[in-house]
N, C-alpha and C positions, 0 to 999 in steps of 0.2 A: 504494500500500500504506500510506503514512503514515510518520510518523517513529517510530523505535524509541526506547525510553527505557533508558538504562544507568545503573547506580549504581556509583560509585567511592568506596571508603572509604580515607581517609588518616588516619594517626595520627602526631601530631607534637607537640612542645612549643610550637612557634610556628605561627601560622596559615599555610597555604600561600599563595604569591603567585599565586593564580588569580583572575581577575575575571569577572564575568558578561558574557556575550557574547564571551568569548575563544575562539579556535579552538585545540583540542587534538586532534591526530591526526585531523583531518577532522571533528571533532564540535564543536558549539557549547555552551558552558556556559550553562545556563538557570536553575540554582538551586543554592544551597549551604545547608547547615544544620549546626550544631554540636550534637553529642550532649552531654547533661548527664551528668557523671560522678557515679555513685552513691557517696556516702561512707559508710564504716562506722565503728563506734565501737571504742574500745580493748577493751571487754568482748567484742565479737564476735570480734576478732582473738585475744584471750587464750584464748577457748574453742576456736577453730580450731587454734591452735598449742600448746595445753596449757601455757601459761605465765601468769605473773601480769600483771595490768593495768599495774602499775608498770614491769615489764620492757618491755612493749610501748611504753608512753609514753616510756621512756628511749631505746630503740633507734630509735623513729620520730619523735623530736621535730623533726627537720629537715623532715618532710613534714606536720606537723600543720596542718590547715585549719580547725580549730575554735578554741574558746577554751581557756584552761588548765583550766577546770572540765569542759568537754565536748570532749574530744579526738576529732576526726574525721579519718579517713585515706582516701586513695585506695587501694582494695584491691589494685590492680596494683602500685603503688609499694611498698606495705607488704609484699606478698608477696615482691618482689625483695629487700628489705632483710632480712626475717626468714628467708628460705631460705638466704641467703648467710652463715650463721653460721660464723664462724671461731673454733675453740676454741683458746685460748691454752695453750701448753705450760708446765708448771710445773717448777721446779727448774733445776739447772745443766745445761749441755750435756754430753753424754756424750763422754768422751775414749776414743779407741781406741789 
C-alpha cells in the first residue's frame, strides 16, 4: 500500500527536541518546517480594539518586534495582552 504521511503541529516558545530520523510512536520523522509568524502593526491593533496607537504601543512594548518608528507585534501575543485588561479601582476602600 505504501507509506502514509501524517502532519503534527507543535506550538512552543522553544524548538522541540525532535530530530530527523527519530522514531516517535512507531513512525519515523522525515521532515520538519517552521511557520513564519505574520506580524501586525500598532495601527491595525488600534483599529481592532478601538483604542489609540499610543495605548497599544505602551501596553505591548514588551513584545515589540519592530523598531521604535515601526512597531510590529505578534497578533496572538498582543491579543492575550490586550484582552487581559484589568481596570484599576479608584478611591479609598469601602468600610463596612
